[in-house]
N, C-alpha and C positions, 0 to 999 in steps of 0.2 A: 613608771607610773602604774603599770599593771599590778606590780607587787603591792604598791600602796593601796590601790583600789581593792585588791583581793583582801588585804589585811583589814581595812575599814569595814568592808562588806561582811567579812566573817565575824568580826566583833559585834556589829549591829545585829546581824541575824541571830547570833547566840543570845544577846540581851533581849531582843524582841521575843524570841521563842520562850525564854525563861519567864519574862513578865506575862506573856500571853497565857502560858500554861498555869501560872500561879493564879491569875484572875479567873481563868476558866474553871479550875478546880473549885474555887470559892463559889462561883455561880452554880456549878453543878451540885455542890453541897447544899446551897440554899434551895434549889429545885427539889432535891431529894427530901429534905426536911418538909417542904411544903406539900409534897405528894404523899408522904407517909400517913397523913391523916385519912386518906382514902383507902389505905391498905386493908383489904379483906373486910371492908365495911359494906353496908347495904348499897349496892350500885357502885362499889369501889373496884379497884384493880387487885389482881394477885401481884406478888412481888416481882415476878418476871416482867409483867406489863408496866409496873412502876419504873423499873430500870430501863425498859425500852423507851418509855415516854421521856425520861430524863435524857437519854442518849439522843433522841430525836431533837431535843432543844439545843444540842451542842452547836450545830452550824449557825443558828441564829445568834448565839452568844459570841461565837468567833467573829461574825460579821460586825457586831456592835463593839467588840473589844479591840479589834485589830488596829484601828487608827490610834487609839490611846496607848496601846502597847508599843506601837511604832514610836510615838513621842517619848515615852518613858525610857525605852531601850536606847533610842538615839541620844537623848540627853545624858543618860548614864555613861555611854561610851565616849561622847564628846567631852564631858566634864572629867572623866577619868584620864583621858589622854592629855587634857590640859593640866591636870594636877600633877601627873608624873612627868611632865615636860616632853612627852612623846610627840605631842602635836607640834611643838616648837621645832623638833627635829624634822617632822614631816614638812613643815613650812620651809625650812632651809633646804630641803630636798626638792623643792619646786612645786609644792602643793599650795598654790595661791588661793585667795578667797573665791574668785569666780570659778576656778577649776573645782574647788571643794564643793561649791554650791551645785555645780552641774553634776558632780558625782553623786551627791545625796539626792538630787532630784531624779536621777535615773533609777536609783534604788527605790525612791518614793513612788515612781511611776509603776514599778513592778508590784509594790504593795497595793497601790490603787487598783491595778488590774485584778489582783488576787481578791481584794475586797469586793469588787464588782461581781466577779464570778461566783463567789460564795453567797453574796447577798441576792443575786438575781437568779441563781439556779439551785444551789445546794440548800440554802435556808428555806425558800418557799416550798420546795418539795418535802423537806423534813417537817416543816410546820403543818403542811396539809396532812401528812401521815400521822403526826401527833394529834391533830384535831379529830381525824377519823378514829384514831384509837380511843380518844376521850369520849367521843360520841357513842362508840360501841358500848361503853360501860355506863356513861352518864345518860345515854339515850337520845342526845340531841346536840346539834351544833347551833349556837345562837350568840348574838352580840349583846343580849340583855333582855329585859322584860318586854320591850317593844318590838324586838325582832328586826327584820330588814324590810325596807320599803323600796318598791320599784315602780316604774311607769311604762306603759305600752300604748300604742295607737293602732287602730284598725284602718282598713282602706277607706271606709266611709266617713272618716274623720272623728269617730268616737275615741275617747281616751279612757285609760284604765289606771287606777292607783291600786297597787297590790301590796299587801302586807303578809309576810311569811314569818311566823314566830320562831321556827327552828327547822333544822334539816337533820334527818336521821342518817346513820352511817350507810343504810341501804338505799339512800336517795329519796326517801319519802319526806315530803313537806308536811309540817304539822301546823294546825291552826291557821288556815289560809283565809284571807279576806280580800275580796275583789270589789272595788267601787267603780261603777261605770258612769261616764258623763257624756253628754252630747257635744257636738262641735262648739256650741256656745258656752260650755262649761256647766250646764245644768245637770243635776243628779238624775240618773235614770234607774239604777238598780244597785243592790248590795247583795253579794253572795258570800256566804260563810261555809267553810267545810273543815271538819276536824283533820282531814288528811288529803293529800293529793300526790299524784305521781306524774312523772314526765312521760309524754308520748311524742311521736313525731309531729312537731308543729302544734302541739296542744298539751293541756294539762287534763288529767283524768281526776275529777273531784269526787270524793267518796261521801255519800249522803249529804249533799249540799243543801243549804237553806237559802232560798233566793227571795228577796223582796224587791219588786219592780213597780215603777210608777205606771199607772194604767188610767186612761181616760175613758169615761163612760160615753155612750151616744149623746147624753144630755150635756156633755161638756164638763162634767164634774170629775175631778181627779181622785183616784183612790190608790190603795196599795194592794198589789196581788202577791200572795205568798204561795210558793211551791217548794216541795221537798222530794225530789226524785231520788232513787237509790244511788244513781251515778249520773254524772254530767261531764261532757267534754267541752273544754273552753279553748278555742283556737288562740294562740299567742306566739309572739316571737321571743319570749323570755325563755332562755335555755337554762340548763342546770348550772353551767359555769357562771351565768349572770346572777342567779340566786345565791350561789356559793360566795360570789364576790360581795354581794350585799350583806352577807352574814359573817364575813371575815374582815378583820381589821386591815386597813389598806397597807400598813407597814409590813404585812406578811404576804403581800402579793408580788408577783413578778412585774417588772417594768412594762413588759408587753401587755400583760393582762390588765394592768392599770390603764394603759393607753387605750385599749379596746373598750374598757368599761367607761372611761371618760367620754369617748365618742358616743356610746349608747346613751349616757346621761344627757349629753348635749342634744342628741337627736330627739329626745323626749322632753326637752325643756326643763331638766332638773339641774340643780346646782351641783357642780363637780369640784368646788373649791378645795374641799378636804383631800380629794383624790389627786387633784392637780398638784397641790403642794407636796404630797407624798411622792408623786412621780418625779418631780424635780429634785426632791431630797435624795431619792435613789440615784439620780444622775450626778448630783454634786457631792454626796457623802463620801464616795471613794476618793475624791480629790482632796479630802481632808488629810490624807497621808502625805501629799506634797506639802501642804501647809505645815504639818507637824515636823517634816524634815527641815524646812526653812527655819522654823522656830527653834530647832535643836542646835543648828550650826553655831550661833553666837556663843553658846556655852563653851565651845572650844577655845574661845579667845578671852575668856575671863581669867583673872588672876586669883586663883583659889588659895595661894599661899598667904594672902592677906585677909582671907575671909573663910567662911565655912562652906565647904562644898555641898553638904547636905541641905543647907538653907537655900542655896541657889537651885539645886535640883528640885526641892520642894516648891519653889516659886514657879519653876517651869511646868511641873506637874499640875499645879493649881491652874495655871494659864490654860493648859490643855483641857482640864475638866470644865473650866468656865466656857470654853469653846463649844463643847457638846451641850452644856446647859443652855447656852444662848441659841444654839441650833434648834433645840426643842421649843424654847420660848418664842422664837420668831415664827415657828410653825403654827403655834396656837394663836399668836397675835395676828398673823397674816390671815388665818381662817376667820377670826372674829371681826377684823377690820376690813376684810375683803380686799387685801392687797393683791398685786400681781403674783401668781403662784411662783414663777421662777425667781422673782425678786425676794420673796419671803424665804425661799430655800437657799438662795445664793448669798444673801447679805452677810450672815455670820462668816462664811468662808472669805468673802471679800474684805471684811473688816480685819480678820486675823491675818490675811495675806498681806495687807498693807502694814499692819503692826509688825509682822515678821520681817518684811523687807526693810522697814524703818530700823528695827533692831539690828539687822544685818548690816545696813549702811553705817549705823552709828558705832557699833562695837567692832565691826570687822574692817570695813573699807577705810575708816579713819585711823586704824592702827597700822 
């Protein structure tokens, strides 16, 4: 049985490597074409930095492509063994359906572990380096025109809503706005600054413009305006929290997502989007197991009476639909306020049931 396991594992690993490299080269080519528009332009990159930026995107592409490469590679190997009757010989040698399923699940678990390591360690670090490289030339790191929003609370019960438009490569925050409210939620002041820097337990605001509510002795309210050259604003918001607000959650580590979710809950902010992405990072590597179960029934199909390429195409489309459904459920769960773990796990559960049903119908009944 060790010989059979070694043979099947070797064939699947070769096929997965071939499919993965082919897809990866395609994505790298698209990235290179997309970045060439910035080559030697105003605020653009030199060629060496373009190539470095494209290279830093590779781990994220591997993370995204690995499960579908596992599916296509495993389907190809299982279908080819069935077409050449080699799998029939393996069955007569003692490779029963349940033993074959356990063998593929063991290999799928190894691929799942590899996917998790790449997605939670290599890809986030490479993405962070790529964003810093882009901000060095583009001048800022931002998620759009509105920037990132954060909240903070002080010991006396006051709350603060903070908006940071962008973050420079040197750690400088640009176009900062701070809205201050009393414990009853009434507005107290607004502070705007073109730039700010992190200090120990505070932000140093450069040339801030502050408008604050001020009551006169006669009981009439007015607006007081001040514009000092520099101001220090005590806050618990760190550089990592600001970077997290300006970075897409799918590019963050699972631990960073968990810590940022706790911060959002502590300040009464909605964390639905980040919670869904956290659970997707937990369940996404398990898709390799689902892909292995989905590929096994192709070894029991009779390809002599049909077209092998058509069956493989159906399996590939089923795998692609799984990833499309995974993204759709993430968006729907965010819009409909579903339980985050349910929105992230439902596609995997659906396809796991379908894969086991196909396994029972095509394999156990034969």
